[in-house]
C-alpha positions as CSV (number, residue, x, y, z in Angstrom):
1,M,-9.2,18.8,-16.0
2,S,-11.9,21.2,-17.3
3,I,-15.4,20.6,-17.9
4,F,-14.8,20.6,-21.8
5,E,-12.1,17.5,-21.2
6,D,-13.8,15.6,-19.0
7,Y,-16.0,14.2,-21.8
8,L,-12.9,13.4,-23.8
9,S,-11.2,11.0,-21.1
10,T,-12.8,8.6,-18.8
11,S,-13.3,8.4,-15.0
12,E,-10.8,5.7,-14.7
13,T,-7.5,7.6,-16.1
14,V,-8.7,10.3,-14.6
15,A,-9.0,8.9,-11.2
16,V,-5.3,7.0,-12.0
17,F,-3.7,10.5,-12.2
18,G,-5.4,12.2,-9.4
19,G,-4.2,13.5,-6.3
20,T,-5.0,10.9,-4.1
21,S,-3.4,7.5,-6.6
22,V,-0.7,9.4,-7.2
23,V,0.0,10.0,-3.4
24,A,-0.7,6.5,-2.9
25,A,2.0,6.1,-5.2
26,M,4.6,7.9,-3.3
27,L,3.8,6.3,-0.4
28,R,4.4,2.6,-2.0
29,F,7.9,4.1,-3.0
30,E,8.7,5.5,0.5
31,A,7.2,1.9,1.9
32,A,9.4,-0.2,0.0
33,L,12.6,1.9,0.5
34,A,12.1,1.8,4.1
35,Q,11.7,-2.1,3.4
36,A,14.7,-2.8,1.4
37,Q,16.8,-0.4,3.2
38,A,16.0,-2.4,6.8
39,E,16.6,-5.7,4.7
40,E,20.3,-4.3,3.9
41,G,20.8,-3.6,7.3
42,L,21.2,0.1,6.4
43,V,17.7,1.2,8.6
44,P,17.2,-0.4,12.0
45,A,14.4,-2.7,11.7
46,P,11.9,-0.9,14.1
47,A,12.0,2.5,12.1
48,A,11.3,0.2,9.4
49,R,8.4,-0.9,10.5
50,S,6.9,2.4,11.7
51,I,7.7,4.1,8.6
52,I,5.8,1.5,6.8
53,D,2.8,1.3,8.8
54,T,2.5,5.2,8.5
55,C,2.6,4.9,4.8
56,K,-1.0,4.8,3.8
57,V,-3.0,7.3,2.2
58,E,-5.9,7.2,4.0
59,L,-3.2,8.9,6.8
60,F,-2.7,12.1,5.0
61,D,-4.4,15.4,3.5
62,V,-4.0,15.0,-0.4
63,G,-5.7,18.0,-1.0
64,K,-3.5,20.5,1.9
65,I,-0.4,18.4,-0.1
66,V,-1.5,19.2,-3.7
67,R,-2.2,22.5,-2.5
68,E,1.3,23.3,-0.7
69,S,3.4,21.5,-3.8
70,G,2.7,25.3,-5.6
71,R,4.7,26.8,-2.9
72,A,6.8,24.1,-2.4
73,G,7.9,23.9,-6.3
74,S,7.3,19.9,-5.8
75,V,4.3,17.8,-4.1
76,A,7.1,15.3,-2.8
77,I,7.8,18.3,-0.6
78,P,4.6,18.4,1.4
79,L,4.3,15.0,1.6
80,L,7.4,14.3,2.8
81,K,7.0,16.7,6.0
82,A,3.7,15.4,6.7
83,L,5.1,11.9,6.4
84,R,7.7,12.8,8.7
85,E,5.5,13.9,10.9
86,A,3.1,11.2,11.3
87,V,6.0,9.0,11.6
88,G,7.2,11.1,14.3
89,L,4.0,10.8,16.3
90,F,4.5,7.3,16.9
91,N,8.4,6.8,16.5
92,P,10.7,9.9,16.9
93,D,13.6,7.9,16.1
94,A,12.5,6.9,12.9
95,V,12.4,10.2,11.4
96,A,15.9,10.4,10.7
97,F,15.6,7.3,8.3
98,T,12.2,8.4,6.1
99,H,13.3,8.9,2.6
100,H,17.1,7.9,3.6
101,G,19.5,8.7,0.7
102,S,16.5,9.2,-1.3
103,T,15.3,12.8,-3.3
104,S,12.0,14.0,-4.7
105,Q,12.4,13.1,-8.0
106,D,12.8,9.5,-7.1
107,V,9.4,9.2,-5.3
108,I,8.0,11.3,-7.9
109,D,9.2,9.4,-11.3
110,T,8.6,6.3,-9.4
111,A,5.1,6.8,-8.5
112,L,4.3,8.0,-12.1
113,A,5.8,5.0,-13.3
114,L,2.9,2.8,-11.0
115,V,0.6,4.8,-12.0
116,T,1.2,5.0,-15.8
117,R,1.1,1.0,-15.6
118,D,-2.2,1.0,-14.5
119,A,-3.2,3.3,-16.9
120,L,-1.7,1.7,-19.7
121,A,-3.7,-1.5,-18.6
122,L,-6.8,0.0,-19.2
123,V,-6.0,1.8,-22.2
124,E,-4.8,-2.1,-23.4
125,A,-8.3,-3.9,-22.2
126,D,-10.2,-1.2,-24.8
127,L,-7.5,-1.4,-27.3
128,D,-8.1,-5.1,-27.4
129,A,-12.0,-4.9,-27.5
130,A,-11.6,-2.5,-30.4
131,I,-9.1,-5.1,-32.3
132,R,-11.6,-7.8,-31.3
133,A,-14.8,-5.5,-32.9
134,L,-12.6,-4.9,-36.1
135,L,-11.7,-8.3,-36.8
136,A,-15.1,-9.9,-36.4
137,L,-16.3,-7.4,-38.6
138,A,-13.5,-7.7,-41.3
139,A,-14.6,-11.7,-40.8
140,R,-18.0,-11.0,-41.4
141,H,-18.0,-8.6,-44.0
142,A,-15.0,-10.2,-46.2
143,D,-17.0,-10.1,-49.3
144,T,-18.8,-7.0,-49.0
145,P,-18.0,-4.7,-51.8
146,I,-17.9,-0.8,-50.9
147,L,-16.2,1.8,-52.8
148,A,-12.5,2.9,-52.4
149,R,-12.0,5.9,-52.3
150,T,-8.3,7.9,-52.9
151,L,-8.3,11.6,-52.5
152,M,-11.8,11.6,-51.1
153,Q,-13.1,10.9,-54.2
154,P,-14.8,7.3,-55.9
155,A,-11.8,5.2,-56.9
156,S,-13.0,1.5,-57.3
157,V,-14.1,-1.5,-55.5
158,T,-12.8,-3.3,-52.8
159,S,-14.5,-5.0,-49.7
160,F,-15.5,-3.7,-46.0
161,G,-13.9,-6.3,-44.8
162,L,-10.5,-5.3,-46.2
163,K,-11.0,-1.8,-44.9
164,C,-11.6,-2.9,-41.5
165,V,-8.2,-5.8,-41.6
166,D,-6.8,-2.2,-42.4
167,W,-7.9,-0.2,-39.4
168,A,-7.1,-3.0,-37.3
169,A,-3.9,-3.9,-38.5
170,P,-2.3,-0.1,-37.1
171,L,-3.9,-0.9,-33.9
172,L,-2.4,-4.3,-33.5
173,R,1.2,-2.8,-33.9
174,A,0.4,0.1,-31.4
175,R,-0.3,-2.5,-28.7
176,T,3.1,-4.2,-29.6
177,R,4.9,-1.3,-29.5
178,L,3.4,0.1,-26.5
179,R,4.2,-2.8,-24.7
180,A,7.5,-3.0,-26.0
181,A,7.9,0.7,-25.1
182,A,6.5,0.2,-21.6
183,A,8.7,-3.2,-20.8
184,Q,11.8,-0.4,-20.6
185,A,10.2,3.1,-19.2
186,L,8.3,1.5,-16.5
187,Q,11.2,1.5,-14.0
188,L,12.2,2.4,-10.8
189,Q,13.9,5.6,-10.3
190,L,16.7,5.7,-7.4
191,G,19.3,8.1,-7.3
192,G,19.4,10.5,-4.4
193,G,20.0,14.2,-5.3
194,V,22.7,13.7,-8.0
195,G,22.4,10.5,-9.4
196,T,25.1,8.9,-7.1
197,L,23.0,7.4,-4.0
198,A,26.2,9.5,-1.9
199,Q,24.2,9.2,0.8
200,M,22.6,6.1,0.9
201,Q,25.9,4.7,-0.1
202,A,28.2,6.2,3.5
203,G,26.6,3.5,5.5
204,A,27.0,0.3,2.5
205,D,28.9,-0.6,-0.1
206,A,28.0,-0.9,-3.7
207,A,26.6,-4.6,-3.6
208,R,24.1,-3.4,-0.8
209,I,23.2,-0.2,-2.9
210,A,22.3,-2.4,-5.9
211,A,20.6,-5.2,-3.6
212,V,18.2,-2.0,-2.4
213,R,17.2,-1.3,-5.7
214,A,16.7,-4.7,-6.6
215,R,14.2,-5.5,-4.1
216,M,12.5,-2.1,-4.3
217,A,12.0,-2.5,-7.9
218,A,10.8,-6.5,-7.3
219,A,8.9,-4.7,-4.4
220,L,6.9,-2.5,-6.6
221,G,7.1,-4.9,-9.7
222,L,8.9,-2.1,-12.0
223,R,11.9,-2.9,-13.9
224,D,15.6,-1.9,-12.2
225,G,17.5,-0.1,-14.9
226,G,20.9,-0.2,-12.2
227,A,20.8,4.0,-12.3
228,A,19.5,6.9,-11.7
229,W,17.8,8.7,-15.3
230,H,17.1,11.7,-13.7
231,T,17.9,13.6,-16.8
232,Q,18.1,10.5,-19.2
233,R,14.5,10.7,-20.3
234,D,14.5,8.8,-24.0
235,E,12.8,5.3,-22.8
236,W,10.0,7.2,-20.7
237,V,9.6,9.6,-23.3
238,A,9.4,6.8,-26.1
239,L,6.4,5.2,-24.3
240,G,4.2,8.8,-24.5
241,C,5.7,8.7,-28.6
242,A,4.5,5.1,-28.8
243,L,0.9,6.2,-27.2
244,G,0.8,9.6,-29.8
245,L,1.0,6.9,-32.5
246,L,-2.0,5.0,-31.2
247,A,-4.0,8.1,-30.9
248,G,-3.4,9.0,-34.7
249,S,-4.3,5.6,-35.2
250,L,-7.4,5.8,-33.6
251,G,-8.2,9.2,-35.6
252,K,-7.5,8.0,-38.9
253,L,-9.8,5.0,-38.1
254,A,-12.4,7.7,-36.7
255,A,-12.4,10.2,-39.3
256,D,-13.1,7.0,-41.5
257,L,-16.3,6.4,-39.8
258,A,-17.3,9.9,-39.9
259,L,-17.5,10.2,-43.6
260,L,-18.7,6.7,-44.0
261,G,-21.2,7.8,-42.1
262,Q,-22.6,11.4,-43.4
263,H,-26.1,11.0,-44.7
264,E,-25.1,11.4,-48.7
265,V,-22.7,8.3,-47.6
266,G,-24.9,6.5,-45.2
267,E,-22.5,3.3,-45.3
268,V,-21.6,2.7,-41.6
269,M,-23.1,4.6,-38.8
270,E,-22.5,4.5,-35.1
271,P,-24.9,2.6,-33.0
272,A,-27.9,4.1,-32.4
273,E,-29.1,4.8,-28.3
274,P,-31.6,7.4,-26.9
275,G,-29.6,10.5,-25.9
276,R,-26.4,9.1,-28.0
277,G,-25.3,11.9,-30.5
278,S,-28.5,14.2,-29.9
279,S,-28.6,17.3,-31.5
280,S,-30.1,20.3,-29.4
281,V,-32.4,21.8,-31.8
282,M,-32.4,19.4,-34.6
283,P,-34.2,16.2,-33.6
284,H,-33.8,14.0,-37.0
285,K,-30.1,14.3,-36.1
286,R,-27.3,11.7,-34.6
287,N,-23.5,12.8,-34.2
288,P,-21.2,10.3,-34.5
289,V,-19.8,10.9,-31.0
290,A,-17.1,8.1,-31.1
291,A,-15.8,9.6,-33.6
292,M,-15.5,13.2,-32.4
293,V,-13.9,12.1,-29.2
294,A,-11.0,10.3,-31.2
295,L,-11.1,12.5,-33.2
296,A,-10.3,15.6,-30.6
297,A,-7.9,13.1,-29.0
298,A,-5.8,12.6,-32.4
299,Q,-6.1,16.5,-32.4
300,R,-4.6,17.3,-29.1
301,A,-1.7,14.5,-28.2
302,P,0.8,15.7,-30.9
303,Q,0.8,18.7,-28.9
304,R,0.9,16.5,-25.8
305,V,3.9,14.6,-27.7
306,A,5.7,17.4,-28.8
307,G,6.0,18.5,-25.0
308,L,7.2,15.6,-23.9
309,L,9.8,15.7,-26.9
310,A,10.5,19.5,-26.2
311,A,11.1,18.8,-22.2
312,M,13.8,16.2,-22.8
313,V,16.4,19.3,-23.3
314,Q,17.2,18.9,-19.5
315,Q,20.2,20.5,-17.6
316,H,23.0,18.7,-15.7
317,E,21.9,16.3,-14.0
318,R,18.8,17.4,-12.2
319,A,16.5,19.5,-14.6
320,L,15.0,22.9,-13.9
321,G,11.3,23.5,-15.5
322,G,11.7,20.5,-18.3
323,W,11.4,17.8,-15.5
324,Q,7.8,19.8,-14.6
325,A,6.5,20.3,-17.8
326,E,6.9,17.0,-18.4
327,L,4.9,16.2,-15.5
328,A,1.9,18.6,-16.5
329,E,2.0,16.5,-20.1
330,W,2.1,13.2,-19.5
331,P,-1.3,12.7,-17.5
332,A,-3.2,14.7,-20.2
333,L,-2.0,12.7,-23.0
334,W,-2.9,9.2,-21.2
335,M,-6.5,10.9,-20.6
336,A,-6.8,11.5,-24.3
337,V,-6.0,8.3,-25.5
338,H,-8.1,6.5,-23.5
339,G,-10.6,8.4,-24.1
340,S,-10.4,8.0,-27.4
341,V,-9.5,3.9,-27.3
342,R,-12.6,3.8,-24.9
343,A,-15.2,5.8,-27.4
344,L,-14.4,3.5,-30.1
345,A,-14.3,0.0,-28.0
346,V,-18.1,0.8,-27.2
347,A,-18.8,2.3,-30.6
348,L,-17.2,-0.2,-32.7
349,P,-19.2,-3.6,-31.9
350,G,-22.4,-2.3,-32.4
351,L,-21.7,-0.3,-35.7
352,R,-24.9,-0.7,-38.5
353,V,-23.2,-1.5,-41.8
354,D,-25.7,-0.7,-44.7
355,A,-24.4,-3.4,-47.4
356,A,-27.1,-2.2,-49.5
357,R,-26.2,1.4,-49.3
358,M,-22.3,0.4,-49.9
359,Q,-24.0,-1.4,-53.3
360,A,-25.9,1.4,-54.2
361,N,-23.0,4.0,-53.9
362,I,-20.9,1.7,-56.5
363,G,-24.0,1.9,-59.0
364,R,-24.2,5.8,-58.7
365,A,-20.0,5.7,-59.3
366,R,-20.3,3.3,-62.7
367,E,-23.3,6.1,-63.8
368,G,-21.9,7.2,-66.9
369,L,-19.0,5.4,-67.5
370,A,-17.7,3.9,-71.0
371,P,-18.5,0.0,-70.1
372,E,-14.8,-1.0,-70.7
373,V,-13.3,2.0,-67.7
374,A,-16.8,0.4,-65.2
375,R,-15.4,-3.1,-66.2
376,E,-11.8,-2.6,-65.2
377,W,-12.8,-0.4,-62.1
378,F,-15.9,-1.4,-60.4
379,A,-16.4,-5.1,-61.9
380,P,-18.5,-7.4,-58.9
381,G,-14.9,-9.5,-59.0
382,L,-13.2,-6.9,-57.1
383,A,-14.9,-7.1,-54.4
384,A,-14.3,-11.0,-54.2
385,A,-10.5,-10.7,-54.7
386,A,-10.2,-7.8,-51.9
387,G,-12.4,-10.5,-49.6
388,T,-9.6,-13.1,-50.6
389,L,-7.0,-10.4,-49.6
390,A,-8.9,-9.7,-45.9
391,R,-8.9,-13.1,-45.3
392,Q,-5.6,-13.9,-46.0
393,R,-4.3,-10.4,-43.9
394,L,-7.0,-11.9,-41.1
395,A,-4.9,-14.9,-40.8
396,A,-1.6,-13.2,-41.1
397,L,-3.0,-10.7,-37.6
398,A,-3.9,-13.7,-35.8
399,S,-0.2,-14.1,-35.3
400,L,0.0,-10.5,-33.8
């Protein structure tokens, strides 16, 4: 991650997809594999215990593993080499059973599912905070008149509360969509070299192989899809698409906040605090940094999602290039979107809402209009009607 990306994400998400976290997740896969195979009689119990006891990330030089992954073509290759060497120091007989019947994509895909679950929890926590802030603003300002604007021009009167409801609704839908997509996508990958688990099946019947899968999935807290999905990326990419939709909805909200906060409008401003949004040369400025981060994510996320969709064109049973491209795009998408939702979750509870300025802008929009036009489009009762609609919508959203 470059210096220019760092402040557009969060340290937590960067750590989730960092080398230590991913390698630790890969070792969790190897430990679960050995444990499940031992329980099904495919691996001797002493060998499994040696493997499990060695699957501790602190025993490995993560930096070296990452550096060697470029030459190997996969981060799994140097990790497994180091794992076998470490296992052999304590129990040479266990080396042959390390990573038994599996393949590099199994360990990487499963590890990525594990760390993605952690990233999803971070996104959901901040998304929930943003939604709560918007719903609170909607209830507080249900009847606060504000100009509705179409094609960037004053159009009529609505309420700020209804505007907040309209910001919150897509975020609630995005949360539902993310959860549904994650329930399918966060699954165990286990297929061996070509998806058949042929090497593992050499010493076991189909029932025991299925039991190994079930035991591993349960131990890791992932779904057992019943088969390998090495080049079937639809459910995985669907989760990425759901994340991209969230980025777009957050970007729409951020664009509105930025426009409402312009000096000439001055209706809603991000919180003021020392050092927040300051200018290097103009002391009077306060830049909308939360909106900036969310807008940057909204502009970058479509390229990340497009990269995931393009990478679905994967050859035969294991991909050359497509899967590797997907691996590179995936963390970047999560980092950008979590940066967006975190920025807004922090800013929204402290928004400064200037109801007097809203009313003054309505008054200026009415100036020079024929009385009948002013009554039709700018009557005070329009805000009350919008407030009633806002409360109705709030009640409906409560069930989401």
